[in-house]
N, C-alpha and C positions, 0 to 999 in steps of 0.2 A: 741769683734770683732776687729781684727787688723786694724789700720788706716794707717800703713805703707806698701806700695807697695813692693812685693818681687823683687829682681833685675831681669831684663829681662833674660830669659833663653838662649838667643842667644847674641853672641858678635860681633857686626858690625865693630869693629876696627881691626880685624884679618888681618894679612899680607898674601903674596902669599904663603909662606912656610906653614903658618898654615892652609890655605885652602887645600892644599895638604895633610897635616897630618891628618886634620878632615876627609877628603874623604877616606884616607887609613884605619882609625880607623872605620869608618862606614862599609866599605867593610869587614874588618877583623871580626867585631862583627856579621854582618849578615851571613858571610860564616860559622863561627863557629856554630852559632845556626842552620843553615840549614843542616850543616854536621851531627850534633848531632841528629837532628830529622830524617833525612834520614837513619841514622845507627840503629834506633830502631828495636828490634826484633818484630815479629807479636804480641806477648803477651803484649809488652810494648806500642803498639799503641793505647793509650787511649786519650780520650778528655783532661783530666787533664795533660797528658805528652806532648801534642802537641799544642793545640789551645792557651792556656794562653801564651806560649813562643813566639808564632807568634805575638800575640797582643802586648806583651811587646816590641818586636823588632820593630814593626811598630809604636807604640806610642812613643817610646823614640828616634828613629832615624829620624822621618819625618821632624821635625824642622831644625835638622842639614843638612839634604839633601836639604831642601829649601834654607838655608842660603848659602851654598857653590855654589848652581846653580844660585841664584839671584844676587850675586855680580857682574856677568858679565854684567848685565844691569844697576847697579846703582853705582858701585865703581869708584871714580875719579882716582884711582890708576891703570895705564895701567898694571902693573905686576899682580895685584889682579885680573883684568878683564881676562887677559890671563889665570891665574891659575883657575879662575872659569870656563871658557869655557872648559879647559881641564878636570876639575873635573867632570863637567856635563857630558862630553863624556865618561869619565872612569866609572862614576857610572851608566850611561845608559847602557853601554856595559855590565858591570857586572850584572845589573839588568835583562837585557834580558837573560843572561846566567842563571840566578837562576830562573827566571819565567818559563824557559824551561827545568828545571831538571826534568827528568821522575822519578828519585828515590824518590825525595821529593813528587812529585805528587801522587805516588803510596801509600805512607804513609798517606798523608793528605787525600786523597780521601778515603781511608779505614776507617779513623776515621769518616769522615763526614757521610759515609754510615751506620755505626752501632751506631751513636749517636741518643739518644732519644730526638728529638727536642722538645717534649712537656714539658721538664724539663729545657729548656733554656729560658732566658729573650727574649724579642722581638728583642733586638739589637744583642744579640749572635746568634739568629737563622738567622737574616738578614746577619750577617758576614758570616756564613757558605754558605748561598745561594749565595752570591756575590762571595765568594772564589771559589766554585764549578764552577760558570759560568765563572769566570775570567780563570781558568785552561782550560776550553774548548775553550774559545776565544784566548788562547795562544797555542792552538793546542797540548796540551799534550796527548790527546786522539789518535792522528795520529801515524802512523808507524815511526820507527826511521829516516829513510831517508828523509821523508817528514818534521819531526821535525827540522832536521838539516838545510834543505833548507830554511824553514821558519824563523829560527833563524838568518841565515846569511842575509836574505832580511830585516829582522827588524833592524839588526846592521846597515846595509848601510843606510836604511831610517832614523835612528836616526842621523847619520853623515851628511846626506843631510839637515835635518831639522835645525840642530845647525848651519851648514854653512850659510844657508839662512837667519837665524835670526841675526847671526853675522854681515852678510853684511848689512842687513836692519838697525840694531841698530847703525852701525858705519858709515853710509852713510854720506859723508861729502862734496858733490858737492855744487857749489855755482853759482849764477848768479850775474852780475854786471849792474847797471843802473846808469844814470846821474840823477841829481834832476829834470830835465825837464822830463825825462822818467817815474819818479815817481810822476807825476802831481797829486795832490790831497791829498798826504801823508804829515801828518802834522809834524811839527819840533820835537815833542816829539818822533814820530816813527823814523824819520831820525837820531835824536840825539842818539838813541840807537844801531845804526848800525855802524860796522867798514867801513873805506873807503880806497880806493887806488887810486893813481894817474896813469892814462894811457895817454900818449901823451899830458901831461899837463892838462888833463881833470879829474876832481874829480869824482869818481864813488863809488856808495854805494854797499856794498857786502852783498848779501841775501843768506841764507841757505835754505835747504829743510824742515825745522823744522816749525811747525805750527804757532808760534808767529810771523814768517817772512811772510809765505805764505798766511795765511788767510786774514790778513789786506789788503795786495796788491790786492788779488782777489776781495775783497769787495769794496775797496775805490779807487784804482788807476784809474784815468780817461783815461789814455793812454791804448787804446785797444791792441796795438802791445806788450806793456810791459806785460799785463796780458797773452796774448797769448804765448809769450816767456816763461814766468814763469811756467804756467800751463803745457805747453808741456815739460819743463825740469823736472818738479814735477812728471809727469806721466810717464816719461821715465827713472827715476832714478832706480838704482840697476838692470841694464839690465843683468848683469852677473847671476841674480837669475832665469832667465827664464828656463835654462837648469835644474836647481836644482828642480824647481816646476815640470817640466815635468818628470823628473827621479822619483821624490817622488810620483807622480800620478801613474806611471808604477809599482813601487814597491808596493804601497797600493793595486792596482788591483791584483797583483800577490799573495800577502798575502791573501786577501779575497778569492781568487779562491782555494787556498791550504785548507783553513778552510771550504770550501764548501758553502761560500755566493756568491750570484750572482754578487755583486759589492762591492766596499769599502763602498759605502753609505749605503748598506743593513747591513753591519757589524757594522758600527758606530751607526745606528739608532735603532739597537736591544736594546740598553741600554738607549735610550732616551724616553721622554714622547710620541713622535710622533710614535715610534716603526717601521713604514715602509716607504720606498721611496714614495709609492702611497700617503700615507697620506700627506706627504710633498709637493709632486707635486700638489695634489688637492688644497692644502692650498695657495700655492705661485701662481699657475696658476689662481685660483679663484680671489685672490686679484689683480693680474696683469690685468685680464680682467676688474674688476670693476673700477680700477683706470685708465685705458687707456684713456677713453674720458675726464675725469677730468684733467688728465695729459696734453692732448693736450690744453685744455682750459687755463691751467697755462702757457703753452709755448706762446700761443697767447697774453696773457695779458703781459708777459715779453717782447715779440716782439714789442707790441705796444709802451711800454715805450722806448725800445731800438731806435725805428724809431724816436720817438719825441726827444730823447736826441741827436741822430746823427744829426737831422735837426738843433737843436739849437747850435750844435758845427760846423756846416757847414761841416759835414763828410758824406761819402757814407754809406747808409744802405744796408746790404748785404741780408736782408730778412731772416736771419737765427738765431737761438739761439745757440750759440757755447758753449763749455765747459767752456771758460773763461768769458762767459757772465753771467751765472746763478747766482753766488753769488753777482755780481755787481748790476745786475738789480733788484734782490730780495731785496738787501738793499734799492735802490731807491724806489721801491714799498712800502717797509715798511715805509720809510720816508715820502713819498708823500701821500699815501692813509691811512696810520695808524699813520703817524708822529712819527714812532719809529726810533730814532736817536741813534744808539748804542754808538756813541762817547759821546753822552750827558748821556745816561743810565750808562755807566761804571763809571761815576764820583760818583755814589751812591754806587758802590760796590768795595771798596778797598779790597784787598785780606785778610789782617789781620782781619779787622773788620767783613767781611762776613763769615770767618771761625769761629770767635768767635760766632757770632749770629746763625750760622748754628748749631754748636754744642749745643747751648742752646735750639734750636728746638729739636735736637735729644734727649737731656736731658729731655725735657718736655713730648715729644710724647712717648719716649721708656723707660723712668724712669731710666735714667743713670746720671752719674756725671763725668765730665772731668777735669783734673788737669794738667796744663802744667808743665813739668819738666824743671827747670832752665838750660839754656844752659850749664853752667859750670858743671852740674851734669849728663847731658845726654850723653850717649855714642852713637855717630851717625857715619855715613860714610862720611859726608861732612858738613862743618859749616852751610849751608843753612837748613839742615834737623831739623825739630822740633819733639819733643817727648812729648806724652801726656799719662797720666795714665787714665784709665776708671774704674769707680766704679759703682756697682749697687746702686740705690737710693731709691728702693721701696720694696725690699724683705729683704735680710739679710745684706745689705750694704757691701757686700763683694767686693773684688778686681775682676774686670772683664778681664783686660788685657791692652796691650800697643798698641798705635797707633802712627806711624811715618808718618810725612808729608815731602815729598821731592818734591818741587813744581816748580822749576825753571829749565830752560834748561842749559845743559853744554855739553861739547864735550864728545862724546861716551856714553851718557846716553841713556836710553830707550826713544824713541822719541815721545811716545803717552801718553795717561793718563790711568792709570790702578791701580787696588788694587793688591798688592803682598801679599798673605796669607803666612806669614813667618812660624809661630809656631801654629799649630793646638792645640786646648785644649783637654785634656782627663783626665780621672781618673787614677792617678798613682797606683802603687802596694800597697802603704801604705794607699790608700783611699783619699789622698789629690788631689786637682784639679790643673793640670798645666795649667797656664794662657796662653791665646793666644796672638800672636803678629801679627799685620797687617801693612802694609806700603801702603799709597797712594802716587803714584808717577805720577807727571804731568809736564807740560812745559809751565806754565803761564809766561807772561811778568815780567821780574824782575823789582823791584823798582829801582828808580834813586835816585840821592842825594836830589833832591827836590820834588819827587813826588812818592807816593806809587804805588805798582802793582795794576792796575785797571782791573776789570773783565767785558767784555761784557756779555750780558744776557746769551748767548749760553755757555759761559765758567762758568757762575754760575750753569747752568744746569749740565755741566760736573762735577763740583765739588760736587754737591749734589748726583749725580749718583755714582761716585766713592766712595765717603764717604759712600754711602748706602751699597756697598759691604763690606767695613770695618766694619760697624754696624753688618752685617750678621756674620762676623767672630767673633766679640767681644761679641755678644749676644748668640752665639751658646752654647749649654750645652749637649754634648754628652759623652757617656762613652769611645768611641773609637776614636782615631785620624782620622781614615779613614772616619767617618761620619760627621766630623766637618764642620761647616760653609758652604762655598760656594761649598762643594763637591757634591752638588745636581745635578740632570740630567742636561746636557749641554743646553737643550732647555727650562730649567726653571731657570737657574742661574741668568739670567738678570732681571727676573720678579720683584724680590724685589727692585732692584735699579731703575728700570724703573718706578715702582709705585711711588718712592719718588721724582722723577723728577716733579711730578704734583704740588708739594709744590712751585716750581718756577713759577707757573702761578696762584697761589692763593693769593688773595687780602691781607689777614691777614698776611700771611707768608712774602710776598714782603715787606710789611710795616715794619715788624719786622727786616728783614734781612738788609734793606738799611740804609745808613748814608752817606751824601755827604762828600767826603774826606776833604773838607775845612771847611764847615759850620756844619757838623754833622746832617743836616736836613734830614729826611726820604724822600723817593721818593714820588712824588705827586700823589694823587688819579688819575689824569688825565693820567699821564704816565703809571701807573699801568693798568688802563683800556685799554690803547693802547697795552700794552704788551699782556694782556689777549686775546684781540681781534685778535691779530696778530699770535696767537699760531699756527693756521692751515693755514697760508698763504702759497700758493703753496704746500700744504700738500701732494697732489696727486704726484707731481713731486718729492718731497723729499723721499716719501715712495717708489715710483718706483725705485728710485736709490738703496735703501736698498734691495728691491726685486731683482734688477739686480745682486747684489753680492751673494745673496742666490741662485739665479737660476745658475749663472756661477759655483758656487761651486758644485752644484748638478750635473750639466752637465758634468764637468770634472771627477767626482768621480763615475759616472754611465756609462761613455763611455767605449766601447770596443775597440777603436782606439788605436792601438800601437804607432802611429806616431802623437800623438795629437798636434796640433798647438794651444797652449793656447792663443797666442797673437790674432790670427784670431778669435777664439771663444769669447774671452774677448770683443774685439772691436766691433765685430758684434752684440753680445747680449747686449752691452752697448747701441747701437743705437736702437735695437729693443725693449728693455724693458724700458730703462731709458728715451728713446726718444731723447737723446742728444748724438751726435757723439763724439767719443774719439778724442783727439788731433792727427793729422797726425804724424804717425810713432812712437806713443807712445806704452807703454807696462805696463799698470796699474797693471796687475797681479804680476809683478815682485816685487812689494812693498806691496802686499796684505798679510801682516804678519799674519793674522788670519789663512790662509790656512796652515801655517807651525807651528803655535804656539798653536795648540790644537783645532782649531775650524773647521777642515777639515770635510766636509759633515755636518756642524753645524751651518753655517751663518744664515740659515733660522730662527735659534732659536731666533734672535733678534726680528724679527716680531711676531714669534710664541708666545714668552714670553710676548709681548706687549699686546696681547689679554688678558692674565691673569692679567697683571698689571693693565690695564685699569678696568677690572671687580672688582679687589680688591679695587681700589681707589674710583671709582664712586659708588660702592655698600656700602663701609664702612666709608670712610673718608670725602666724599664731603660735608656732612652736617656740619662737624666740623673737619677741618683739624689738629687743634692741640689738639684733644681730647686725654687725657692720657689713658682713659679707652680703647678706640679703639686701640690706640698705644701699650698698654700693651698686649692686646689680640693678636695683630699682632706679637709682640715680642715672645710670648709664643707659638702660633700655628705655625708660619712660621720660624722666625730667630732662635729660640732656638733648634728647631728639627734637623737642618743640613739636612743630607741626611739619618737620622735614620729611615725615612718613605719616601714613594714615594711622589713626588711632587704633583701628583693629590690628594693624600689623605691629604696633608697638606692644599691645596686649599679648599677642601670640609670642612675640620675642621674649617677653618677660615670663609668661606662664609656661611657655613651652608647649602650648596646645591652644585649641580654640576656647574662648571663655564660656562660662556656664553660669546659669542663674541659680544653681543648687544652693550655694552658700547664702545668697541674699534671701531666698524663701525660708531657708532653715534658721538662719542667725538673725536676720533683721525683722522678719515678719512672723516666724514661729510656725510656718506651714511646712510640714515635711513633704 
């Protein structure tokens, strides 16, 4: 068995010209294959002549396509980012053209119809089923005039989505405050901020990125500063409103042409939920159950606010405002649960936490990680780290590559996410092509005298996104299209959400933690407080997630041609989340999920939470670091990718149909 990892199949050091060249080569190869298949005579239209060629094309080109499209979000080189945006648009336009080719559809559909499915493997049979459904969802069964109309609508939709995401990722507005206005912020935080002089007054410059925004909203004692900041934050990307509203119209038109009642009906056909009614029942039931507990959470925070205002000699307005929630939640956690995030973060330096976290994944999933020395790792920025992943319990083979890009920089993807770069598959010669995944985040950068320190919620984010990476690295499917996180959109979060529970587990927290100065693990007392505080204002926080899901469903089932998304967003925000939006804000303009693949799918975060809770509390709670349970999870859930339906994977792992009991009991506090 080899102990040397193969070179990564993707080269992240490519320049703008190479991005363009690779894109042209992808398009050329795909076009030549499709032309050849479309030209087959009726007697040549056999399974052997068609399907293996399509599989080969998809397998070999999917990683390259991901590469040229992802660089727009991560490359530090402006020319490469521009080339990547152009490449993504060029390939998307080409792809729409190809998926709408009627001549290709006629040949492939005829092959599917005459293939004896009983002779195929389960994955081959699934591939044909998905291909057939995909053609129908692309409107290939429609008359030519309707096909052409549909194609043009989809092209424009792609342009609108790319433009929205470009605006979102490149958002660069700032706010400026004096040291007095940033009352409560420590010197470490202020020391990491750029400053400017205005009329002889030193001002600190803050961006709309999370490492700036979140600490101020949680810690800054000056209410007007928090109000100004959250209003600016929730009003950013105003230019995206028209793009979102055009996208909603285009999606509605596309769905109607295909014969669906709404865009949401179209999207949900391929999800676990299946129907709009099922989603509405789910979110409405939860919203109803959480309404009263949510009001109680608000009263609790208002009491704290009233006391704090009295102690500061300031007027109490009797309201919980959007700039109050994080601030008074922190005070509640500190006072009632003695959870001091500033103290906790001293035990979670980024480098040590990652090292320990990977050791937990090694133990539970049966893996081995090896860091590639910086001088040997081909990366897109000096901050990026590269790790090899190896199997440790089966054949000890190479499992794949993991890149970690963890610190903010200009024009980088502004959130935390797993980028599944190279799907794994079985090549024509029988060998396995190894997967590549990147975790991209924006944690506070280390300074000369202090490492990057993570608050507990950032530890949860790290565990969650690394969970997606594990899904990618552990997947073992024959075809690239079924690899890793390609599962149904309302199941994709479940494996990662389940892994978040380790961040509230005594044994795991003890193992993960080490004081950045002394190396001491976190105390039993602090762990106890973290665990007890897990569901503090859980109703209010879950109502906020439900609000996003309900807004998403509302705009994607609406028949209104002149939809005012700002009005709907702000009105639903107050009605569902019970907290008003900042005056004049437009939060939907920076709601990237709606244009980045989660349209009509945001409910899935809560939906999949039901399954993640069931998996954890049924299987792992008694021994969170059990290699046996972890291996079963790896084999039943992670390894299968989307080669089986999510519900079937759950039943295989749980040994029964899933239930919402654990979710309601453990995550919501409703028996």
